[in-house]
Each structure stands twice: as structure tokens, then as C-alpha cells.
N, CA, C and O atoms as CSV, one atom per row, in Angstrom:
chain,resi,resn,atom,element,x,y,z
A,1,MET,N,N,0.520,-0.848,-0.345
A,1,MET,CA,C,-0.239,0.395,0.172
A,1,MET,C,C,0.712,1.114,0.226
A,1,MET,O,O,1.560,0.949,1.102
A,2,THR,N,N,0.831,2.347,-0.941
A,2,THR,CA,C,1.514,3.565,-1.365
A,2,THR,C,C,0.521,4.359,-0.326
A,2,THR,O,O,-0.680,4.092,-0.380
A,3,PRO,N,N,1.030,5.400,0.686
A,3,PRO,CA,C,0.509,6.074,1.003
A,3,PRO,C,C,0.225,7.073,0.259
A,3,PRO,O,O,0.940,7.377,-0.696
A,4,PRO,N,N,-1.064,7.855,0.649
A,4,PRO,CA,C,-1.606,9.111,-0.017
A,4,PRO,C,C,-0.425,10.454,0.236
A,4,PRO,O,O,0.364,10.794,1.119
A,5,LEU,N,N,-0.848,10.933,-1.084
A,5,LEU,CA,C,-0.088,12.248,-1.037
A,5,LEU,C,C,-1.190,13.061,-0.226
A,5,LEU,O,O,-2.404,12.968,-0.409
A,6,ALA,N,N,-0.442,14.010,0.856
A,6,ALA,CA,C,-0.862,14.743,1.760
A,6,ALA,C,C,-1.938,15.803,0.885
A,6,ALA,O,O,-3.156,15.872,1.054
A,7,HIS,N,N,-1.053,16.652,-0.163
A,7,HIS,CA,C,-1.619,18.430,-0.954
A,7,HIS,C,C,-2.893,17.502,-1.846
A,7,HIS,O,O,-3.783,18.162,-2.381
A,8,GLU,N,N,-2.914,16.108,-1.954
A,8,GLU,CA,C,-4.247,16.049,-3.037
A,8,GLU,C,C,-5.379,15.493,-2.250
A,8,GLU,O,O,-6.381,15.413,-2.961
A,9,THR,N,N,-5.606,15.013,-0.832
A,9,THR,CA,C,-6.260,14.438,0.169
A,9,THR,C,C,-7.227,15.860,0.270
A,9,THR,O,O,-8.419,15.588,0.407
A,10,TRP,N,N,-7.003,16.900,0.237
A,10,TRP,CA,C,-7.385,18.396,0.374
A,10,TRP,C,C,-8.508,18.428,-0.238
A,10,TRP,O,O,-9.611,18.639,0.267
A,11,PHE,N,N,-8.074,18.066,-2.142
A,11,PHE,CA,C,-9.254,18.470,-2.797
A,11,PHE,C,C,-9.958,17.326,-3.556
A,11,PHE,O,O,-11.052,17.536,-4.080
A,12,GLU,N,N,-9.275,15.953,-3.638
A,12,GLU,CA,C,-10.188,14.911,-4.304
A,12,GLU,C,C,-9.989,13.978,-2.804
A,12,GLU,O,O,-9.361,14.232,-1.776
A,13,SER,N,N,-10.941,12.652,-3.267
A,13,SER,CA,C,-10.910,11.679,-2.757
A,13,SER,C,C,-10.762,10.359,-3.692
A,13,SER,O,O,-11.282,10.410,-4.807
A,14,GLY,N,N,-10.117,9.244,-3.317
A,14,GLY,CA,C,-9.888,8.282,-4.456
A,14,GLY,C,C,-8.312,7.700,-4.606
A,14,GLY,O,O,-7.670,8.141,-3.653
A,15,PRO,N,N,-7.716,7.105,-5.223
A,15,PRO,CA,C,-6.931,6.873,-5.976
A,15,PRO,C,C,-6.041,7.747,-6.402
A,15,PRO,O,O,-6.640,8.686,-6.927
A,16,TYR,N,N,-4.715,7.911,-6.431
A,16,TYR,CA,C,-4.009,9.193,-6.753
A,16,TYR,C,C,-3.498,8.651,-7.644
A,16,TYR,O,O,-3.017,7.544,-7.405
A,17,PRO,N,N,-3.374,9.295,-9.256
A,17,PRO,CA,C,-2.761,9.102,-10.224
A,17,PRO,C,C,-1.090,8.968,-9.877
A,17,PRO,O,O,-1.042,9.418,-8.732
A,18,THR,N,N,-0.004,8.672,-10.175
A,18,THR,CA,C,1.066,9.337,-10.386
A,18,THR,C,C,2.147,9.365,-11.354
A,18,THR,O,O,3.360,9.325,-11.148
A,19,GLU,N,N,1.180,9.477,-12.992
A,19,GLU,CA,C,1.594,9.444,-14.145
A,19,GLU,C,C,1.941,10.834,-14.609
A,19,GLU,O,O,1.189,11.800,-14.473
A,20,TRP,N,N,3.306,10.874,-15.246
A,20,TRP,CA,C,3.606,12.226,-15.222
A,20,TRP,C,C,4.095,12.261,-16.631
A,20,TRP,O,O,5.259,12.354,-17.022
A,21,GLY,N,N,2.956,12.166,-17.342
A,21,GLY,CA,C,3.384,12.122,-18.950
A,21,GLY,C,C,3.032,13.613,-19.347
A,21,GLY,O,O,3.422,14.112,-20.403
A,22,PHE,N,N,2.364,14.193,-18.536
A,22,PHE,CA,C,1.614,15.864,-18.738
A,22,PHE,C,C,3.026,16.532,-19.125
A,22,PHE,O,O,3.125,17.365,-20.025
A,23,ALA,N,N,4.319,15.989,-18.198
A,23,ALA,CA,C,5.201,16.750,-18.023
A,23,ALA,C,C,6.170,17.033,-19.418
A,23,ALA,O,O,7.016,17.925,-19.480
A,24,GLY,N,N,5.981,16.464,-20.066
A,24,GLY,CA,C,6.621,16.529,-21.897
A,24,GLY,C,C,5.705,16.719,-22.687
A,24,GLY,O,O,5.978,16.311,-23.816
A,25,GLN,N,N,4.041,17.479,-22.503
A,25,GLN,CA,C,3.982,17.981,-23.368
A,25,GLN,C,C,3.941,19.571,-23.717
A,25,GLN,O,O,4.352,20.347,-22.854
A,26,THR,N,N,3.510,20.025,-24.819
A,26,THR,CA,C,3.883,20.968,-26.061
A,26,THR,C,C,3.498,22.014,-24.854
A,26,THR,O,O,4.316,22.872,-24.524
A,27,THR,N,N,2.054,21.894,-24.125
A,27,THR,CA,C,1.684,23.162,-23.120
A,27,THR,C,C,2.261,23.352,-22.139
A,27,THR,O,O,2.254,24.484,-21.656
A,28,THR,N,N,2.923,22.345,-21.549
A,28,THR,CA,C,3.302,21.974,-19.976
A,28,THR,C,C,4.697,23.015,-20.187
A,28,THR,O,O,5.167,23.938,-19.522
A,29,LEU,N,N,5.021,22.441,-21.285
A,29,LEU,CA,C,7.154,23.401,-21.809
A,29,LEU,C,C,6.705,24.382,-22.128
A,29,LEU,O,O,6.902,25.207,-21.236
A,30,LEU,N,N,6.022,24.918,-23.185
A,30,LEU,CA,C,5.883,26.259,-22.872
A,30,LEU,C,C,5.282,27.227,-21.703
A,30,LEU,O,O,5.636,28.393,-21.882
A,31,LEU,N,N,4.880,27.133,-21.138
A,31,LEU,CA,C,4.088,27.589,-19.933
A,31,LEU,C,C,5.466,27.915,-18.963
A,31,LEU,O,O,5.873,28.998,-18.544
A,32,LEU,N,N,6.086,26.354,-18.757
A,32,LEU,CA,C,7.379,26.451,-17.958
A,32,LEU,C,C,8.476,27.743,-18.795
A,32,LEU,O,O,9.079,28.642,-18.208
A,33,VAL,N,N,8.475,27.515,-20.050
A,33,VAL,CA,C,9.592,28.323,-20.528
A,33,VAL,C,C,9.102,29.858,-19.903
A,33,VAL,O,O,9.905,30.565,-19.294
A,34,ALA,N,N,7.714,30.259,-20.133
A,34,ALA,CA,C,7.103,31.301,-20.420
A,34,ALA,C,C,7.350,31.995,-18.980
A,34,ALA,O,O,7.722,33.165,-18.882
A,35,ALA,N,N,7.062,31.011,-17.692
A,35,ALA,CA,C,7.504,31.367,-16.210
A,35,ALA,C,C,9.123,31.735,-16.068
A,35,ALA,O,O,9.550,32.682,-15.407
A,36,ILE,N,N,9.974,30.750,-16.857
A,36,ILE,CA,C,11.328,31.294,-16.523
A,36,ILE,C,C,11.765,32.506,-17.032
A,36,ILE,O,O,12.548,33.329,-16.557
A,37,GLY,N,N,10.981,32.488,-18.335
A,37,GLY,CA,C,11.540,33.590,-19.007
A,37,GLY,C,C,10.358,35.150,-18.498
A,37,GLY,O,O,10.083,36.122,-19.201
A,38,LEU,N,N,10.073,34.962,-17.616
A,38,LEU,CA,C,9.253,36.021,-16.667
A,38,LEU,C,C,10.146,36.877,-15.711
A,38,LEU,O,O,10.466,38.055,-15.549
A,39,THR,N,N,10.441,35.281,-15.006
A,39,THR,CA,C,10.965,35.482,-13.785
A,39,THR,C,C,12.943,35.894,-14.290
A,39,THR,O,O,13.785,36.466,-13.598
A,40,VAL,N,N,13.038,35.500,-15.263
A,40,VAL,CA,C,14.512,36.052,-15.541
A,40,VAL,C,C,14.328,37.782,-15.561
A,40,VAL,O,O,14.932,38.636,-14.912
A,41,ALA,N,N,13.244,37.914,-16.577
A,41,ALA,CA,C,13.077,39.682,-16.604
A,41,ALA,C,C,12.651,40.412,-15.459
A,41,ALA,O,O,12.901,41.615,-15.383
A,42,VAL,N,N,12.073,39.849,-14.615
A,42,VAL,CA,C,11.895,40.388,-13.427
A,42,VAL,C,C,13.301,40.640,-12.995
A,42,VAL,O,O,13.641,41.813,-12.835
A,43,ARG,N,N,14.146,39.696,-12.792
A,43,ARG,CA,C,15.192,39.547,-11.917
A,43,ARG,C,C,16.446,40.741,-12.753
A,43,ARG,O,O,17.262,41.510,-12.244
A,44,LEU,N,N,16.210,40.524,-13.797
A,44,LEU,CA,C,17.441,41.769,-14.518
A,44,LEU,C,C,16.117,43.015,-14.277
A,44,LEU,O,O,15.407,42.495,-13.416
A,45,LEU,N,N,15.780,43.760,-14.479
A,45,LEU,CA,C,14.536,44.760,-14.054
A,45,LEU,C,C,15.145,45.006,-12.734
A,45,LEU,O,O,15.792,46.033,-12.525
A,46,ALA,N,N,14.951,44.047,-11.781
A,46,ALA,CA,C,15.357,44.209,-10.296
A,46,ALA,C,C,16.483,44.938,-10.543
A,46,ALA,O,O,16.387,46.165,-10.518
A,47,GLY,N,N,17.681,44.348,-10.810
A,47,GLY,CA,C,18.905,45.200,-10.828
A,47,GLY,C,C,19.466,45.913,-11.355
A,47,GLY,O,O,20.684,46.076,-11.421
A,48,LEU,N,N,18.415,46.588,-11.931
A,48,LEU,CA,C,18.628,48.269,-12.382
A,48,LEU,C,C,17.979,48.915,-11.688
A,48,LEU,O,O,17.936,50.120,-11.936
A,49,ARG,N,N,17.175,48.354,-10.484
A,49,ARG,CA,C,16.266,49.541,-9.374
A,49,ARG,C,C,17.306,49.135,-7.904
A,49,ARG,O,O,17.812,48.026,-7.732
A,50,ASN,N,N,17.432,50.128,-7.109
A,50,ASN,CA,C,18.034,49.767,-5.698
A,50,ASN,C,C,16.984,49.742,-4.740
A,50,ASN,O,O,15.918,50.340,-4.888
A,51,GLY,N,N,17.240,49.165,-3.924
A,51,GLY,CA,C,15.980,48.748,-2.508
A,51,GLY,C,C,14.794,47.509,-3.256
A,51,GLY,O,O,14.853,46.839,-4.287
A,52,VAL,N,N,13.520,47.660,-1.897
A,52,VAL,CA,C,12.618,46.499,-2.588
A,52,VAL,C,C,11.955,46.454,-3.525
A,52,VAL,O,O,11.209,47.316,-3.988
A,53,ASP,N,N,12.117,45.727,-3.774
A,53,ASP,CA,C,11.062,45.371,-5.256
A,53,ASP,C,C,9.532,45.346,-5.270
A,53,ASP,O,O,8.701,46.085,-5.797
A,54,VAL,N,N,9.440,44.242,-4.509
A,54,VAL,CA,C,8.034,44.696,-3.743
A,54,VAL,C,C,7.899,45.116,-2.462
A,54,VAL,O,O,8.500,44.738,-1.456
A,55,PRO,N,N,7.016,45.968,-2.599
A,55,PRO,CA,C,7.091,46.506,-0.551
A,55,PRO,C,C,6.021,45.588,0.279
A,55,PRO,O,O,6.250,45.194,1.422
A,56,PHE,N,N,4.732,45.277,-0.499
A,56,PHE,CA,C,3.907,44.428,0.214
A,56,PHE,C,C,4.655,42.719,0.190
A,56,PHE,O,O,4.081,41.809,0.788
A,57,LEU,N,N,5.452,42.571,-0.273
A,57,LEU,CA,C,5.939,41.074,-0.063
A,57,LEU,C,C,6.702,41.378,1.397
A,57,LEU,O,O,6.384,41.122,2.559
A,58,ALA,N,N,7.984,42.117,0.727
A,58,ALA,CA,C,8.468,42.718,2.172
A,58,ALA,C,C,8.003,43.213,3.513
A,58,ALA,O,O,8.817,43.337,4.428
A,59,ARG,N,N,6.864,43.472,3.654
A,59,ARG,CA,C,6.252,43.467,4.821
A,59,ARG,C,C,5.697,41.953,5.265
A,59,ARG,O,O,5.778,41.678,6.462
A,60,LEU,N,N,5.222,41.108,4.489
A,60,LEU,CA,C,4.902,39.548,5.036
A,60,LEU,C,C,6.172,38.878,5.204
A,60,LEU,O,O,6.011,37.708,5.552
A,61,ALA,N,N,7.394,39.227,5.072
A,61,ALA,CA,C,8.025,38.425,5.924
A,61,ALA,C,C,8.454,38.152,6.525
A,61,ALA,O,O,9.392,37.374,6.349
A,62,PRO,N,N,8.028,38.658,7.868
A,62,PRO,CA,C,8.461,38.004,8.920
A,62,PRO,C,C,7.421,36.757,9.534
A,62,PRO,O,O,7.538,35.932,10.440
A,63,TYR,N,N,6.289,37.100,8.481
A,63,TYR,CA,C,5.148,36.100,9.029
A,63,TYR,C,C,5.437,34.456,7.957
A,63,TYR,O,O,4.811,33.423,8.198
A,64,VAL,N,N,6.369,34.558,6.947
A,64,VAL,CA,C,6.917,33.156,5.869
A,64,VAL,C,C,7.030,32.281,7.078
A,64,VAL,O,O,6.247,31.337,6.986
A,65,PRO,N,N,7.610,32.270,7.986
A,65,PRO,CA,C,7.454,30.860,8.968
A,65,PRO,C,C,6.676,30.488,9.513
A,65,PRO,O,O,6.705,29.296,9.818
A,66,PHE,N,N,5.621,31.280,9.903
A,66,PHE,CA,C,4.765,30.800,10.446
A,66,PHE,C,C,3.625,30.542,9.699
A,66,PHE,O,O,2.633,30.013,10.200
A,67,ALA,N,N,3.697,30.890,8.492
A,67,ALA,CA,C,2.624,30.084,6.931
A,67,ALA,C,C,3.229,29.037,6.647
A,67,ALA,O,O,2.587,28.058,6.266
A,68,ILE,N,N,4.421,29.005,6.752
A,68,ILE,CA,C,5.291,27.346,6.298
A,68,ILE,C,C,4.780,26.236,7.387
A,68,ILE,O,O,4.291,25.146,7.093
A,69,ARG,N,N,4.998,26.750,8.727
A,69,ARG,CA,C,4.388,25.831,9.980
A,69,ARG,C,C,2.696,25.755,9.878
A,69,ARG,O,O,2.393,24.564,9.953
A,70,LEU,N,N,2.145,26.138,9.812
A,70,LEU,CA,C,0.956,26.324,9.442
A,70,LEU,C,C,0.406,25.332,8.117
A,70,LEU,O,O,-0.539,24.543,8.121
A,71,HIS,N,N,1.181,25.611,7.200
A,71,HIS,CA,C,1.046,24.724,5.810
A,71,HIS,C,C,1.227,23.552,6.139
A,71,HIS,O,O,0.556,22.712,5.539
A,72,LEU,N,N,2.013,23.173,7.005
A,72,LEU,CA,C,2.870,21.442,7.351
A,72,LEU,C,C,1.811,20.971,8.068
A,72,LEU,O,O,1.261,19.929,7.713
A,73,ALA,N,N,1.281,21.843,9.435
A,73,ALA,CA,C,0.510,21.075,10.185
A,73,ALA,C,C,-0.701,20.679,9.199
A,73,ALA,O,O,-0.752,19.485,8.900
A,74,VAL,N,N,-1.902,21.721,8.534
A,74,VAL,CA,C,-2.724,20.870,8.159
A,74,VAL,C,C,-3.062,20.017,6.876
A,74,VAL,O,O,-4.114,19.675,6.335
A,75,SER,N,N,-1.213,19.744,6.520
A,75,SER,CA,C,-1.117,18.366,5.900
A,75,SER,C,C,-1.171,17.210,6.749
A,75,SER,O,O,-1.996,16.302,6.644
A,76,LEU,N,N,-0.079,17.306,7.752
A,76,LEU,CA,C,-0.223,16.502,8.623
A,76,LEU,C,C,-1.291,16.102,9.135
A,76,LEU,O,O,-1.612,14.920,9.007
A,77,ILE,N,N,-2.022,16.929,9.776
A,77,ILE,CA,C,-3.588,16.899,9.854
A,77,ILE,C,C,-4.750,16.247,9.257
A,77,ILE,O,O,-5.758,15.820,9.820
A,78,GLY,N,N,-4.375,16.241,7.777
A,78,GLY,CA,C,-5.057,15.740,6.729
A,78,GLY,C,C,-4.483,14.152,6.579
A,78,GLY,O,O,-5.294,13.247,6.384
A,79,LEU,N,N,-3.620,13.986,6.641
A,79,LEU,CA,C,-2.834,12.478,6.592
A,79,LEU,C,C,-3.688,11.768,7.902
A,79,LEU,O,O,-4.383,10.768,7.721
A,80,LEU,N,N,-3.532,12.467,9.344
A,80,LEU,CA,C,-3.967,11.734,10.831
A,80,LEU,C,C,-5.169,11.580,10.015
A,80,LEU,O,O,-5.176,10.500,9.425
A,81,SER,N,N,-6.135,12.279,9.805
A,81,SER,CA,C,-7.599,11.996,9.441
A,81,SER,C,C,-7.867,10.582,8.603
A,81,SER,O,O,-8.851,9.846,8.675
A,82,LEU,N,N,-6.702,10.446,7.807
A,82,LEU,CA,C,-6.929,9.179,6.601
A,82,LEU,C,C,-6.559,7.913,7.878
A,82,LEU,O,O,-7.001,6.822,7.516
A,83,GLY,N,N,-6.059,7.875,8.856
A,83,GLY,CA,C,-5.956,7.254,10.076
A,83,GLY,C,C,-4.495,6.675,9.651
A,83,GLY,O,O,-4.382,5.465,9.843
A,84,LEU,N,N,-3.455,7.279,9.153
A,84,LEU,CA,C,-2.255,7.029,8.611
A,84,LEU,C,C,-0.866,7.344,9.867
A,84,LEU,O,O,0.309,7.167,9.546
């Protein structure tokens, strides 16, 4: 018996496919290239400007450890509810 993936149990019930055929599809690869291109463009533009790039995100930085702990806790509670 393989244990379920905790993230998937939040949204669906039943068996979880582990088929990765979508990773090589044209649409997936195009979206991946677009995301990488956007990331590189933002990083290049950020190098031209001194200071905090996104002030809203900078104000959230102190809360990131709490958000990670909360995310982990919800995943573990999901697994516990399955009896694992």
C-alpha cells in the first residue's frame, strides 16, 4: 500500500494517479518557458532599481515561517484524518 500524497487529499478523494506524462506535453513546456522567462526579466529589471522590489511582499516576510508551519500542520492533520 502506498501512502497518499497529503496535498491531494485536500481536494479529492479516491486513488491518486502518479502519471507524469503531462510533463513532456507542448503546453506544459511552453508555460514553463514563459514562467522562467518572466522570472529572468523581473530579476534583470530588479537589478536596475535599488531597494525593495515589492514592498507588500517585504512586509509579509516576518510571517513566512508561520505560514510554512501552518501549511505543514494542515498537511499532517489531513494524513491523520486518513488514519495513517
